[in-house]
C-alpha positions as CSV (number, residue, x, y, z in Angstrom):
1,M,-43.2,35.4,-61.9
2,V,-46.7,33.5,-61.2
3,E,-47.8,31.2,-64.0
4,A,-51.3,30.1,-64.3
5,P,-52.2,26.9,-62.6
6,V,-52.3,23.7,-64.8
7,G,-54.8,21.2,-64.8
8,L,-54.6,17.4,-64.8
9,E,-55.0,17.1,-68.6
10,E,-52.1,19.2,-69.2
11,M,-50.1,16.7,-66.6
12,T,-50.8,13.6,-68.2
13,L,-49.9,12.1,-71.5
14,K,-51.2,8.5,-72.6
15,V,-49.9,6.7,-75.6
16,E,-51.4,3.7,-76.8
17,H,-50.7,1.1,-80.2
18,E,-51.5,-2.2,-80.3
19,I,-48.7,-3.6,-83.2
20,R,-49.7,-6.9,-84.9
21,V,-46.1,-8.7,-86.2
22,K,-46.3,-12.0,-88.4
23,A,-43.4,-13.5,-86.3
24,P,-43.1,-15.5,-83.0
25,L,-43.0,-14.2,-79.7
26,S,-39.6,-15.0,-78.8
27,T,-38.2,-13.4,-82.6
28,T,-40.4,-10.2,-81.8
29,F,-39.6,-10.0,-78.3
30,A,-35.6,-10.0,-79.5
31,A,-36.7,-7.6,-82.1
32,L,-37.7,-5.0,-80.0
33,L,-34.8,-5.1,-77.5
34,E,-32.6,-4.4,-80.4
35,Q,-34.9,-1.2,-81.8
36,L,-34.7,0.2,-77.8
37,G,-30.9,-0.4,-77.5
38,P,-28.8,-0.7,-80.7
39,G,-30.5,-0.5,-83.4
40,N,-32.1,3.0,-82.5
41,E,-31.9,5.5,-84.9
42,H,-34.2,8.6,-86.1
43,P,-36.7,8.2,-89.0
44,D,-33.8,10.0,-91.4
45,G,-31.5,6.7,-90.3
46,T,-29.3,8.5,-88.2
47,P,-28.1,6.2,-85.3
48,M,-29.3,6.6,-81.9
49,P,-26.5,5.1,-79.7
50,M,-29.0,3.3,-77.4
51,K,-28.4,0.4,-74.4
52,L,-31.2,-1.0,-73.2
53,E,-29.8,-3.7,-69.8
54,A,-32.5,-6.2,-70.4
55,W,-32.9,-7.2,-66.4
56,P,-34.7,-6.0,-63.3
57,G,-33.3,-2.6,-62.7
58,G,-31.4,-2.4,-65.7
59,R,-30.7,1.0,-67.2
60,W,-32.1,2.2,-70.6
61,F,-29.7,5.5,-72.0
62,R,-28.7,7.0,-74.8
63,D,-24.8,6.7,-74.8
64,L,-22.6,9.3,-76.4
65,G,-19.1,7.6,-75.3
66,D,-16.6,9.1,-72.8
67,G,-19.3,8.7,-70.1
68,N,-21.6,11.0,-71.5
69,G,-24.9,10.2,-72.4
70,H,-28.6,10.7,-71.3
71,F,-30.2,8.3,-68.7
72,W,-34.2,7.4,-70.0
73,A,-35.1,4.8,-67.2
74,N,-34.9,2.2,-65.6
75,V,-36.3,-1.7,-66.5
76,Q,-39.2,-2.1,-63.7
77,A,-40.3,-5.7,-65.2
78,I,-39.1,-8.0,-67.7
79,K,-40.4,-11.5,-68.4
80,K,-38.5,-13.1,-71.1
81,D,-40.7,-12.8,-74.6
82,T,-44.0,-11.4,-73.3
83,L,-43.4,-8.1,-70.7
84,L,-41.0,-5.4,-70.8
85,E,-41.9,-2.4,-69.0
86,L,-39.5,0.6,-68.3
87,C,-39.8,3.6,-66.3
88,G,-38.0,7.2,-65.9
89,P,-38.0,10.4,-67.6
90,L,-37.0,9.4,-71.4
91,M,-36.1,12.1,-73.4
92,M,-38.1,14.9,-71.1
93,S,-35.2,16.8,-69.3
94,Y,-37.7,18.2,-66.7
95,P,-40.0,17.0,-64.0
96,V,-41.8,14.2,-65.1
97,A,-42.4,10.5,-64.5
98,N,-43.2,7.9,-67.4
99,N,-44.2,4.7,-67.9
100,V,-43.9,2.4,-70.6
101,Q,-45.2,-1.4,-71.1
102,Y,-44.5,-3.8,-73.6
103,R,-47.2,-6.7,-73.5
104,L,-46.4,-9.2,-75.9
105,R,-48.9,-12.4,-76.8
106,Q,-49.2,-15.5,-79.3
107,E,-52.5,-15.3,-81.3
108,G,-52.3,-17.6,-84.3
109,N,-49.5,-16.8,-86.4
110,E,-49.0,-13.2,-85.1
111,T,-47.4,-11.7,-81.8
112,V,-49.7,-9.0,-80.9
113,I,-47.8,-6.4,-78.7
114,K,-49.9,-4.0,-76.2
115,F,-48.0,-0.6,-75.9
116,C,-49.0,2.1,-73.6
117,H,-47.0,5.1,-72.4
118,Q,-48.0,7.2,-70.0
119,A,-46.7,10.2,-68.5
120,F,-47.6,12.6,-65.7
121,G,-45.9,15.8,-64.7
122,Y,-45.1,18.7,-66.5
123,V,-45.0,17.1,-70.2
124,Q,-44.3,19.9,-72.6
125,D,-46.5,20.6,-76.0
126,A,-43.6,19.5,-78.2
127,H,-43.4,15.7,-76.4
128,R,-47.6,16.1,-76.2
129,T,-47.3,16.0,-79.7
130,G,-44.6,14.3,-81.3
131,M,-44.5,11.3,-79.0
132,P,-47.4,9.4,-81.1
133,Q,-45.3,9.6,-84.2
134,G,-42.0,9.1,-82.4
135,W,-43.5,5.7,-81.0
136,G,-45.0,5.1,-84.1
137,Y,-41.9,5.2,-86.1
138,I,-39.7,3.1,-83.4
139,H,-43.0,0.1,-83.6
140,E,-42.8,-0.3,-87.2
141,Q,-39.1,-0.6,-87.2
142,V,-39.7,-3.4,-84.3
143,K,-42.4,-5.2,-86.7
144,K,-40.0,-4.9,-90.0
145,R,-37.0,-6.1,-88.0
146,A,-39.0,-9.1,-86.8
147,E,-40.9,-10.2,-89.8
148,G,-37.0,-9.7,-91.8
149,T,-38.1,-6.5,-93.5
150,R,-36.0,-4.1,-92.7
151,K,-33.4,-3.0,-95.1
């Protein structure tokens, strides 16, 4: 079976968000680490057992217990309170490379998070269409967690 050639547009994905949080930088960064790690969940509230080792080379993975799980990324760069960068396959179990960057800065009484997720490789349509909403949910939870409005 021979497949039709795939163009560059089909092989790339870029999702960008700017999140404004009414909380200090350190509180927001801690909320981000919590949400990506042990506080992660599906939109219906079902826990998503994630671990994030917050140091260079640390792993970000789904921990299913008993040595089972799914590797998502390594911490490529981390600067406390201002930068978290992850590289890996994320939830995509096929040939693809992902880079996820969170850059945080204080602006008045708000923390501004600049988020960028870029992928290159075979990106399935379901991930291409669902990724912006998935990241949006995570970012809304980070904001609520940092602002203390999360129920």
